C-alpha positions in Angstrom: 65.3 263.5 151.6 65.4 267.2 152.4 64.3 268.0 156.0 64.5 271.8 155.7 61.8 273.3 158.0 61.2 270.0 159.8 61.9 269.1 163.4 63.3 265.7 164.4 63.3 264.5 168.0 66.0 262.0 168.7 66.2 259.9 171.8 69.5 258.3 172.8 71.2 261.0 170.8 74.5 260.9 172.8 75.5 257.4 171.7 77.6 256.5 168.7 74.6 255.8 166.6 72.9 258.9 167.9 75.7 261.1 166.8 75.7 259.6 163.3 71.9 260.1 163.1 72.2 263.7 164.3 74.8 264.4 161.7 72.7 262.8 158.9 69.6 264.9 159.7 71.6 268.0 160.3 73.2 267.6 156.8 69.7 267.6 155.4 68.7 270.8 157.1 66.6 269.4 160.0 66.0 271.2 163.3 66.9 268.8 166.1 65.6 268.1 169.6 68.2 265.8 171.1 67.0 263.9 174.2 69.4 262.0 176.4 70.4 261.6 180.0 74.0 262.4 178.9 73.6 265.8 177.4 77.1 266.9 178.6 78.5 264.7 175.8 76.4 266.4 173.2 77.3 270.0 174.2 80.8 269.8 172.7 79.6 268.8 169.3 76.2 270.3 169.1 75.7 272.9 171.8 74.9 276.5 171.1 73.5 275.9 167.6 70.2 277.7 166.8 68.6 274.7 165.2 69.6 272.2 167.9 68.0 271.8 171.4 69.7 269.6 174.0 67.1 268.2 176.4 68.1 266.2 179.5 65.4 263.6 180.3 65.0 260.1 181.7 62.7 258.2 179.3 61.5 256.0 182.2 60.2 259.0 184.1 56.8 260.1 182.7 56.9 263.7 183.9 60.4 264.1 182.5 59.3 262.7 179.1 56.3 265.1 179.1 58.6 268.0 180.0 61.1 267.0 177.2 58.3 267.0 174.5 57.0 270.3 175.9 60.5 271.8 175.7 60.9 270.6 172.1 57.5 271.9 170.9 58.0 275.2 172.7 61.4 275.7 171.0 60.4 274.5 167.5 56.6 274.2 167.3 55.7 271.1 165.4 57.7 267.8 165.8 57.6 266.0 162.4 59.8 263.0 163.2 60.6 260.8 166.2 63.8 258.7 166.0 63.8 256.5 169.1 67.4 255.2 169.4 67.4 254.7 173.2 67.9 251.1 174.3 70.1 248.7 176.2 71.9 245.4 175.9 72.7 242.7 178.4 73.4 239.0 177.9 74.9 236.0 179.7 72.0 234.6 181.7 70.0 231.5 180.8 66.2 232.1 180.7 65.7 230.2 183.9 68.5 232.1 185.6 67.6 235.6 184.4 67.4 238.0 187.3 64.5 240.4 187.9 67.1 243.2 187.6 68.1 242.1 184.1 64.5 241.6 183.1 63.4 245.1 184.3 66.5 246.8 182.9 66.0 245.5 179.4 62.2 245.8 179.2 62.4 249.3 180.6 65.0 250.5 178.1 63.9 248.6 175.1 60.1 248.7 175.4 58.8 250.9 178.1 60.9 253.9 176.9 59.2 253.7 173.5 55.7 253.6 175.0 56.6 256.6 177.2 57.8 258.8 174.4 54.9 257.7 172.2 52.4 258.5 174.8 53.5 262.2 174.8 54.4 262.6 171.1 51.7 260.7 169.2 48.9 263.1 170.3 51.0 266.0 169.1 51.5 264.4 165.7 47.8 263.6 165.5 46.9 267.2 166.3 49.3 268.4 163.6 48.3 266.2 160.7 50.8 263.3 161.0 54.4 262.4 161.3 57.1 259.7 161.1 58.3 257.4 163.9 61.4 255.2 163.5 62.6 252.9 166.3 65.8 250.8 166.6 65.2 247.2 167.2 67.6 244.3 166.8 68.2 241.7 164.1 68.8 239.2 166.9 65.1 239.6 167.9 63.9 237.6 165.0 64.6 234.3 166.9 65.7 233.1 170.3 69.4 232.6 171.1 71.0 231.0 174.1 71.8 233.4 177.0 70.1 236.3 175.3 66.5 235.5 176.2 65.6 238.7 178.1 67.3 241.0 175.5 65.6 239.2 172.6 62.2 239.3 174.3 62.5 243.0 175.0 63.5 243.9 171.5 60.8 241.5 170.1 58.3 243.4 172.2 59.5 246.6 170.7 58.9 245.2 167.2 55.4 244.2 168.1 54.7 247.6 169.6 55.9 249.2 166.3 53.6 247.0 164.3 50.7 247.6 166.6 51.2 251.4 166.6 51.5 251.4 162.9 48.2 249.5 162.5 46.6 252.1 164.8 48.0 255.2 163.2 48.7 254.6 159.5 45.3 255.8 158.5 46.0 259.1 160.3 49.2 259.9 158.3 51.7 258.6 160.9 54.2 256.1 159.6 55.7 253.8 162.3 58.6 251.6 161.4 61.8 250.1 162.9 65.3 249.0 161.8 66.8 245.7 162.9 70.6 246.1 162.8 73.1 243.4 163.5 76.2 244.4 165.5 76.9 248.1 165.2 80.5 249.1 164.7 81.2 251.2 167.8 84.3 251.6 170.0 82.5 249.7 172.8 81.7 246.7 170.6 85.2 246.6 169.3 86.6 246.6 172.8 84.2 243.9 174.0 84.8 241.7 170.9 88.5 242.2 170.1 88.7 239.0 167.9 85.7 239.8 165.7 85.9 241.4 162.3 84.2 244.8 162.5 84.2 245.0 158.7 81.2 242.6 158.8 79.3 244.9 161.2 76.9 247.8 160.5 78.6 251.2 160.3 76.6 253.9 162.3 76.6 256.1 159.3 75.1 253.4 157.1 72.3 252.7 159.7 71.7 256.4 160.0 71.0 256.6 156.2 68.4 253.9 156.5 66.7 255.7 159.4 66.8 258.9 157.4 65.0 257.1 154.5 62.3 255.8 156.8 61.8 259.3 158.2 61.5 260.8 154.8 58.7 261.3 152.3 60.3 258.6 150.1 59.0 256.1 152.7 55.5 257.5 152.9 54.0 254.1 151.8 56.0 252.1 154.3 54.1 251.1 157.5 54.9 248.7 160.2 58.2 247.5 158.7 60.9 245.8 160.6 63.8 246.4 158.2 67.0 244.3 158.6 70.2 246.2 158.3 73.0 243.6 158.3 76.2 245.4 157.1 78.7 244.1 154.6 78.0 247.2 152.4 
């Protein structure tokens, strides 16, 4: 899984999972285009390095997404891999009580952002002979759960988009897959669930390794997969 000479564009790179994914690809020699609205947090750890570009962009804004991809290709040339980590979580409302704001928030972050980045990056991959796309779904999206309807629906939509895109692109040498983690062990999740056992959760580094695999040549025969990552390693 050597990524020397390859460029990986990572959305949502400033989060805990993003930082783990950045570190995993950097350790394998990848050039990195890191896209987030919170680039200030990335500068301390990754700023100023010749093989890393920090790109501030709102993935819900079409012109900003286009500008982000243009900046990455201008800096590095070809983009070989897209890791779409950006997303959001919100729960607590019953389906019949779900507000329009919650619905829009979750579908924007979990589905529309993927469509927006794909709209700009897939044509580039097609023009350059192929690529790899890995998105982050959610294990919870496999079935409905009380008070999580909008979140589950939005992540389920992401999985169906991945499957559809894979069916459209696999014959053109583009692999499209997603991972379905359970709860990720982050400081924010520990703070919100102080009585839970984080040993049963998914470590960001472990999830990053699975993403690295799906982005590698070792997964060249994997198309349209929604791979559960459930922790307890």
